N, C-alpha and C positions, 0 to 999 in steps of 0.2 A: 517398601522400605525408603526412604528418603536418599535421595542422589547428592552426593558431598557436591555442594558448590564451587567451581572453579574460579577461582579469585588468583591473587598474587601469591594468599598462604601457600596454595596448592601447587601454584608453579615453585617456587623456593623448597617444595618438602621435593616436589620429583626431582629439582636440581639437587640438594641435600642427597637424594637415593642416587645417584649418579646417571639420570636420565639423559642426561643433555652431554654426554662424557664424548662422544662419537661425532661429535661437529665441533667445526672451531668458534672461537668466539664470539663473532659477528654472524655466523648461521645460527649459533645457538640461541643467541639473543631474539632473530625474525624467530626461530621454532618456538621460543619460549611466549614470545607476541601474538603470533597466530592461535598458539594455545588459550591465550586469552581472550583474542578479540572474537575466536568462533566457537567458544565456551565447550570446545570439545576437548577431552584428554589425548587423542592420538594424531590431532590436528598438526601441522607441523615437520618439518625433516630433524628428525635426530637419529637419522642413519638405523632405524631399527626394524622400518616397516615393509614387506615386502609381498608384491602382487603374490595369490596362491592359488589361482582357478581351480578348486576342485576337479574339473571335468576334465582340463589339461592336464591334472598330477596324475590322474585317472587313466589317460592315453598318455604312458610312458613319459609323464609330462617331472619324475621324479627329478632324476637326473639334472634337467635342465634350472631343476628350481633351487640344485646343490650347488648347481655353477653359478645362480644368478645373486647367490647368498653366500659365497665363497669370500670376499673380501671383510663380510662380520663375522665368520668364523677363523681366516686368517687370526681376526685381532685376536681372537678367542683361543689361538695357539696352534688350534689345527691346521698341519699342513697338508695343502691340497696343491694340484699338477694337470692344468689343463692344454692338452695337446690340440689345435687347430688344423683342419685339411687345407689343402688350397682357395676353397670356395668360405674359408673360415666358420665353419661348422665344427662343433667339437667332434674329435674321433676317440679321443680317451680322456676320461677324469680320472683320480688317483688321489687318496686320502691317509691321513695317518689315522689310526686306532687307540690311540696312545701318544703322550708326550714324545718325541724322541723318535716313534717308533715307525717301523717300516712305509710305504707307500704302496696303497693294494688299490687294484683295479673296482672300481665303480661299472658294475655289471647288470642291467637289464636282459629277461627274457618275461615273455610272453607267449601264451600257449592258452591253458584252463584258466591260469593264474598271472599274476603280474609277479614276478619276484623279483627282490635287487638284492646283490650280493657283493658283501664288504668284504674281500680274504675269505675267512672262515665264516663269517657274517652272513647267512640271509634273513631277509625280509618281504615277508609276504605281504605285499602292498594290497593285494586283491583278489578276493578266490573265485572262482564262474559258479557260486554253489546259488547264485541269484542274491546273495547281500546288496548293497547302496555303496558299489562302485567306488561313488563319490566318497563320502564319509569315508570308507575305509581308507581309500588313498591320501586324506589329509589327516586323520589320526596317525597313520604311519610315518607319513612324513615328519608330522610332529616330533614320532617316537623317534625317528631315526636322526634327527637332528640332536634333540634332547640327550641322546648317546652319543653322541660326538661331543657334544661341550659337555657332559659331564665326565666321560674319559680324559679328557683333556683338563679337568680342574677350574672349569669355568662357572660363574656364581648364576650365569646368564642362562634363559633357556627359552626355547620356542615354542608361542603359545597363537592359537588358533583365533584369528577373530572372523565371522562367519564362516565357518568350516562348512564344508560338504556343499558349497554352492557355488555359483560363479563368479561372485562376490567378493570370494575368499580373500585372506593372510595370512601372511604368518608376520606376527610382531615377537620381536626380542626383549627380553625384561628378565628381572632378576625377580624374585617372591616378593619379596619388600614390596617393587613398584607394581608390579601386576596388584597386589593390594590395594595400592593407590591406584593406579586408573579404573579397574572395576569399580571403587568407590562411588565411581564419577559417572559409571557408565551405565545405562538401562539393562533389566537381566536379557533380553534378548540380542545384547549387544556384546558383552563380558568378554572375557580373553578366558581360554580355555584348553587343557591339553589336549582335546579331540576334536571332532566335528561338531 
């Protein structure tokens, strides 16, 4: 399969699809130029790329990731409240599960399994059954973020880049943007909904 050439037409198409809408004029121009200069579609700061190390996610890191992407989620309509303790550490995280809905606590438990609970919604991040906790944590984190985005009426979705490993990322993009981005990414570097 031939990869799409990253040229001005490619960057213009990303612009047309709203890919740079989260960054101000000068920063958007810099992001476009960096994509062209590096010939890589995810170069440049477009406010959509977040580190998501699978090992960290699997070791009770889902809440920290959700907190780190909170500005993006807020822009997409998710209400989020973060409470910090005296040392600056997060003591509580609450999110809305629907527009205008009440904030529900984000709770994590680890015993034989790692589970995340948001109100009545419970997600099994990984199980102790010998599966791949890193892959499972990545896939379940992407699914959780997408559930939040979808339930708030957003067309943006979370996608995994190099998921299941130490160099993983979460990329937020619409389906149309991902089709374009993936057209210029090698097979092993494509955005996906899993690990």
